[in-house]
C-alpha positions in Angstrom: -40.0 10.4 96.9 -42.4 8.1 98.6 -41.3 6.1 101.6 -42.5 2.6 102.4 -45.8 3.9 103.8 -46.5 5.7 100.5 -46.1 9.1 102.1 -44.0 11.6 100.4 -41.1 12.5 102.7 -39.8 16.0 103.1 -36.3 15.4 104.5 -33.8 18.2 105.1 -30.1 18.2 104.9 -28.0 20.7 106.8 -24.8 21.4 104.8 -21.7 22.7 106.4 -19.3 25.3 104.8 -17.6 23.9 101.6 -13.8 23.6 102.0 -11.1 23.0 99.5 -9.1 19.8 99.8 -5.7 20.1 97.9 -3.4 17.1 97.4 -1.4 16.2 100.5 1.9 16.9 98.7 3.1 19.3 96.0 2.0 18.0 92.6 2.8 18.9 89.0 1.5 22.3 87.7 0.7 23.4 84.2 -1.8 22.4 81.5 -3.1 18.8 81.2 -4.3 17.6 77.8 -7.8 16.1 77.4 -8.4 14.0 74.3 -11.2 14.5 71.8 -13.1 11.6 73.4 -13.0 13.6 76.6 -14.3 16.8 74.9 -17.6 15.3 73.7 -19.1 14.5 77.1 -18.2 17.3 79.5 -21.3 16.8 81.6 -21.5 16.6 85.4 -22.3 13.1 86.7 -23.8 12.9 90.1 -23.7 9.7 92.0 -24.3 8.6 95.6 -23.0 5.7 97.7 -24.7 4.7 101.0 -22.5 3.0 103.7 -23.5 1.6 107.0 -21.6 -0.7 109.4 -23.0 -2.1 112.7 -19.5 -2.1 114.2 -18.5 1.4 113.1 -20.6 4.5 113.5 -20.6 7.5 111.2 -18.9 10.1 113.5 -15.5 9.8 111.8 -16.8 9.4 108.2 -16.2 12.9 107.0 -12.7 13.1 108.5 -11.6 9.7 107.1 -12.9 10.4 103.6 -11.5 13.9 103.5 -8.0 12.8 104.7 -8.0 10.0 102.1 -9.1 12.4 99.4 -6.0 14.6 100.1 -3.7 11.5 99.8 -5.4 10.0 96.7 -5.2 13.4 94.9 -1.4 13.2 94.9 -1.8 10.4 92.3 -4.9 11.9 90.6 -3.6 15.5 90.7 -5.5 16.8 87.6 -8.7 16.4 89.6 -7.4 19.1 92.0 -7.1 21.6 89.0 -9.7 23.6 87.1 -11.1 23.3 83.6 -10.2 26.1 81.2 -10.2 26.6 77.4 -7.0 25.9 75.5 -5.5 28.1 72.7 -7.2 25.7 70.3 -10.6 26.4 71.8 -10.8 23.0 73.6 -11.2 21.9 77.2 -8.0 21.5 79.0 -7.1 21.2 82.7 -5.1 23.9 84.5 -3.3 21.9 87.2 -3.4 24.5 89.9 -3.6 22.1 92.8 -6.4 24.2 94.3 -8.2 21.1 95.3 -11.5 19.3 95.2 -14.5 20.8 97.1 -15.6 19.0 100.2 -18.8 19.4 102.3 -19.9 17.7 105.4 -23.7 17.6 106.0 -26.3 16.1 108.3 -29.7 14.7 107.5 -32.7 14.9 109.8 -33.8 11.3 109.3 -32.7 7.7 108.9 -31.7 6.4 105.5 -34.7 4.0 105.5 -37.1 6.9 105.6 -35.9 8.2 102.2 -37.0 5.1 100.4 -35.3 3.5 97.4 -32.2 5.5 96.4 -31.5 3.3 93.4 -34.2 5.2 91.4 -33.1 8.6 90.2 -35.0 11.3 92.0 -33.3 14.7 91.5 -35.3 16.7 94.1 -34.6 14.2 96.9 -31.3 12.8 96.1 -30.0 16.2 94.9 -29.7 17.2 98.6 -27.0 14.5 99.0 -24.6 16.2 96.5 -23.3 19.7 96.6 -23.9 22.1 93.7 -21.8 25.2 93.5 -24.2 28.1 94.0 -24.3 30.5 91.0 -22.1 28.4 88.7 -23.4 29.0 85.2 -21.2 26.5 83.3 -18.7 23.8 83.8 -15.7 26.2 83.7 -17.1 27.8 86.9 -17.3 24.4 88.7 -14.6 22.4 90.3 -13.8 19.1 88.6 -14.7 17.1 91.7 -17.1 17.9 94.5 -17.7 15.5 97.4 -20.4 15.7 100.1 -20.5 13.3 103.1 -24.0 13.3 104.7 -24.5 11.5 108.0 -27.9 10.0 108.9 -29.6 9.3 112.2 -29.3 5.5 111.6 -25.5 5.6 111.9 -25.1 5.4 108.1 -23.7 8.0 105.7 -23.9 8.9 102.0 -21.0 9.9 99.9 -22.4 12.1 97.1 -20.1 13.0 94.2 -20.2 15.5 91.4 -17.6 14.6 88.8 -17.0 16.0 85.3 -17.3 13.2 82.7 -14.5 14.8 80.6 -12.1 13.6 83.3 -13.1 9.9 83.0 -15.6 7.4 81.8 -17.3 4.9 84.1 -14.3 2.6 84.3 -12.0 5.4 85.1 -14.4 6.9 87.7 -14.8 3.5 89.3 -11.0 3.0 89.5 -10.7 6.4 91.1 -13.4 5.9 93.8 -12.0 2.4 94.5 -8.4 3.9 94.9 -9.8 6.5 97.2 -11.4 3.7 99.3 -8.1 1.8 99.3 -6.3 5.0 100.5 -8.8 5.4 103.3 -8.0 1.8 104.5 -4.2 2.4 104.3 -3.7 0.2 101.3 -1.6 0.8 98.2 -3.5 1.5 95.0 -4.3 -1.7 93.2 -4.7 0.2 89.9 -2.6 3.4 89.9 -3.8 5.9 87.3 -2.0 6.1 83.9 -2.2 9.9 83.3 -0.8 10.5 79.8 -3.6 10.9 77.3 -1.5 11.8 74.3 -1.9 8.3 72.8 -5.4 9.5 71.8 -4.3 12.7 70.1 -5.7 13.4 66.7 -3.6 12.4 63.7 -1.8 15.1 61.8 -3.2 15.6 59.2 -6.6 14.2 60.4 -8.0 11.2 58.5 -11.7 10.8 58.5 -12.2 7.4 57.0 -15.8 6.5 58.1 -19.2 8.0 58.0 -19.9 9.2 61.5 -23.6 9.1 61.8 -23.5 9.5 65.6 -23.2 13.3 64.8 -26.1 13.3 62.3 -28.9 15.7 63.0 -32.2 13.9 62.3 -35.3 15.8 61.2 -38.1 15.5 63.7 -41.0 14.5 61.4 -43.0 13.1 64.3 -43.3 16.5 66.1 -42.1 15.0 69.3 -41.7 18.5 70.7 -45.5 18.4 71.4 -45.3 15.3 73.5 -42.2 16.6 75.3 -44.2 19.6 76.5 -45.9 17.1 78.9 -44.5 16.5 82.4 -41.6 14.0 82.4 -41.9 10.9 84.5 -38.9 8.9 85.6 -39.2 5.2 86.3 -37.1 2.1 86.7 -38.0 -1.3 85.4 -36.3 -4.4 86.7 -35.4 -7.2 84.2 -34.6 -10.3 86.2 -32.5 -13.2 84.7 -35.7 -14.9 83.7 -37.0 -11.9 81.8 -33.6 -11.4 80.2 -33.5 -15.0 79.0 -37.0 -14.6 77.6 -35.9 -11.6 75.6 -32.9 -13.5 74.2 -35.1 -16.4 73.2 -37.5 -14.0 71.5 -34.6 -12.4 69.6 -33.5 -15.9 68.4 -36.9 -17.5 67.8 -36.9 -17.0 64.0 -33.5 -18.5 63.5 -31.9 -15.4 62.0 -29.4 -15.1 64.9 -27.3 -17.9 66.3 -26.3 -16.0 69.4 -27.4 -12.9 71.3 -26.0 -11.2 74.4 -28.1 -9.7 77.2 -27.0 -6.2 76.3 -28.0 -6.7 72.6 -31.4 -8.2 73.4 -32.3 -5.6 76.1 -31.0 -2.6 74.0 -33.0 -3.7 71.0 -36.1 -4.3 73.0 -36.0 -1.0 74.8 -35.2 0.9 71.5 -38.3 -0.6 69.9 -40.5 0.0 73.0 -39.5 3.7 73.4 -39.9 4.4 69.7 -43.4 3.0 69.9 -44.2 4.9 73.1 -43.2 8.2 71.6 -45.4 7.4 68.5 -42.7 8.1 65.9 -44.1 8.2 62.4 -43.1 5.2 60.2 -40.8 7.3 58.0 -39.1 9.0 61.0 -35.4 8.2 61.0 -34.4 7.0 64.5 -31.0 6.6 65.9 -29.6 4.4 68.7 -26.3 5.6 70.3 -24.4 3.7 72.9 -20.8 3.6 74.2 -18.4 0.7 73.5 -15.3 0.3 75.6 -12.5 0.9 73.3 -9.7 0.3 75.9 -8.8 -3.1 74.4 -9.8 -2.3 70.8 -7.2 0.4 70.3 -3.9 -0.7 68.8 -2.0 -0.9 71.0 -4.6 -1.2 73.8 -4.9 1.6 76.3 -2.7 1.0 79.4 -4.2 -0.5 82.5 -5.5 2.3 84.8 -5.9 4.7 81.8 -7.3 7.9 83.4 -9.7 9.3 80.8 -12.5 8.4 78.4 -11.7 5.1 76.6 -15.3 4.6 75.4 -16.4 5.5 71.9 -20.0 6.2 70.7 -21.3 3.9 68.1 -24.7 4.1 66.3 -27.4 2.5 64.4 -30.0 4.2 62.3 -33.2 3.0 60.7 -36.7 4.2 60.0 -39.1 3.8 62.9 -41.6 1.8 60.7 -38.9 -0.7 59.9 -37.8 -1.0 63.5 -41.4 -1.6 64.7 -42.7 -3.9 62.0 -39.7 -6.2 61.8 -39.1 -8.9 64.5 -36.8 -8.3 67.5 -34.0 -10.1 65.6 -33.8 -7.2 63.2 -33.2 -4.6 66.0 -30.7 -7.0 67.6 -28.9 -7.3 64.3 -28.6 -3.4 64.2 -27.1 -3.4 67.6 -24.6 -6.2 66.7 -23.5 -4.3 63.6 -23.0 -1.1 65.6 -20.7 -3.0 68.1 -18.7 -4.6 65.1 -18.1 -1.1 63.7 -15.8 -0.2 66.7 -12.3 -0.9 65.5 -9.0 1.0 66.0 -9.5 2.7 62.6 -13.1 3.7 63.4 -12.1 5.2 66.8 -9.2 7.1 65.4 -11.4 8.4 62.6 -14.0 9.6 65.2 -11.2 11.4 67.1 -10.1 13.1 63.9 -13.7 13.9 62.9 -14.1 15.9 66.1 -10.7 17.6 65.5 -12.0 18.9 62.1 -15.7 19.6 62.8 -15.9 20.2 66.6 -19.5 19.0 66.5 -21.2 17.2 69.4 -23.2 14.0 68.8 -26.8 15.1 68.1 -29.6 13.6 70.2 -32.5 14.6 67.9 -34.8 11.5 67.5 -32.2 9.5 69.3 -32.0 7.1 72.2 -28.6 7.0 74.0 -28.1 3.9 76.2 -25.5 4.1 78.8 -24.5 0.9 80.7 -23.3 0.8 84.2 -24.2 -2.8 84.8 -20.6 -3.9 84.3 -19.1 -1.3 86.7 -18.2 -2.6 90.2 -19.0 0.6 92.1 -20.5 -1.8 94.7 -16.9 -2.9 95.7 -15.8 0.5 96.9 -14.8 0.3 100.6 -13.7 3.2 102.8 -13.5 1.0 105.9 -17.3 0.7 106.4 -17.6 -2.3 104.0 -19.1 -2.2 100.6 -22.0 0.3 99.9 -25.4 -0.9 100.8 -26.8 1.0 97.8 -25.3 3.1 95.1 -26.6 4.9 92.0 -27.1 8.1 90.0 -28.9 11.1 91.2 -30.5 11.9 87.9 -30.3 11.1 84.2 -28.2 13.6 82.3 -30.6 14.1 79.3 -34.2 13.1 78.4 -32.8 10.9 75.6 -30.7 8.8 77.9 -31.6 5.4 79.3 -29.4 3.8 82.0 -28.8 0.1 82.5 -27.7 -0.7 86.1 -27.0 -4.1 87.6 -29.3 -5.0 90.5 -29.8 -7.4 93.3 -27.4 -9.4 95.5 -26.0 -11.5 92.6 -26.1 -8.5 90.2 -27.7 -10.7 87.6 -30.8 -8.5 87.2 -30.7 -5.2 85.2 -32.6 -2.0 86.3 -33.6 0.1 83.3 -33.9 3.7 84.2 -35.6 6.2 81.9 -37.6 9.4 81.7 -40.6 9.8 79.3 -43.5 12.2 78.9 -46.5 11.0 80.9 -48.5 9.6 78.0 -45.5 7.9 76.5 -44.6 6.3 79.8 -48.1 4.7 80.1 -47.5 3.0 76.7 -43.9 2.0 77.6 -45.1 0.4 80.9 -47.5 -1.8 79.0 -44.9 -2.8 76.4 -42.3 -4.0 79.0 -44.8 -6.4 80.7 -43.3 -9.4 79.1 
């Protein structure tokens, strides 16, 4: 990572011995059910939060955060358990109460010297989260791993590794905010609702929709060749003015009467990435993104639902059609994908997984994940809100991340990785 002088900084982090942090009180033992929406995305998500307060140094940071973790795990006790495989061959949590893994570490520099941590940079930012040595798969990893790294400037970074099967972005945000409230001696404003059985598959399962999110697309464009190049990771900032321009562009031909920021930006990025990867005109391309189903289920999921309440929706079309037609066409595709998410569709998706056990396929696919509505920036452990927060890396090469940016959070940072030659084209296409 380059610092402000353009020099690549080699910074080192000295990690202490990892310790286990069990819940502060005895908690329920036994097996804890994970729904089919949880099964599909058992990936490790690594995030970092940087805190700094002029009044308060970082000497007590590790101790405060560790003690609060013990107390908050009483409410979120499945996080202190371990993942295992159920008799049905699915992921389930064994609530052993073993605890989360906690590490204290020390960096040899100030935070400023690292540069912009809002851009994913696995080699640099990876030092701020703790990876279990030798773990070959998620069953060998704890569900929650926390590292507190103190910096010479008096600031510190909380680095988290959390398994996505335990919660989606909203659930993770509610947990981290609860942890912060606990550290400040406050009651939880959103206690977790732990029972996931409302999202059990129906018996017998009823698959009523065509679930193309799972479709395996043929790679006619031989993108394996381009993917043998080095991957570049970049972030592009779309300020309110640029976002308004995109919305105007989407509506200029009068086909659409309204268009949201998400719809315009997703459609634009889908087109630009398809062009950058030089898909052949008859190549089928798929857009996947998650829609929050919490309020779309009937009845809606309870407040504080601790689990994945997001459902993947999709749009498919030929690359030629996507690129030749105006932006309004791509926006229309996104709108239709959002409309598809109803209680019936989501229950059908849950049942589809029950019967087939397949994972969504990412061949010739773009998966957009939106963090721009998540208020991670409100987390407070007693040092005020984080100065910066963000992901350490993108989980897959097909994933693009939307993050809110700036003081007002009106801008959106688009983070993505592309092969070097494709990134050059993409950079030109986003100069609007």
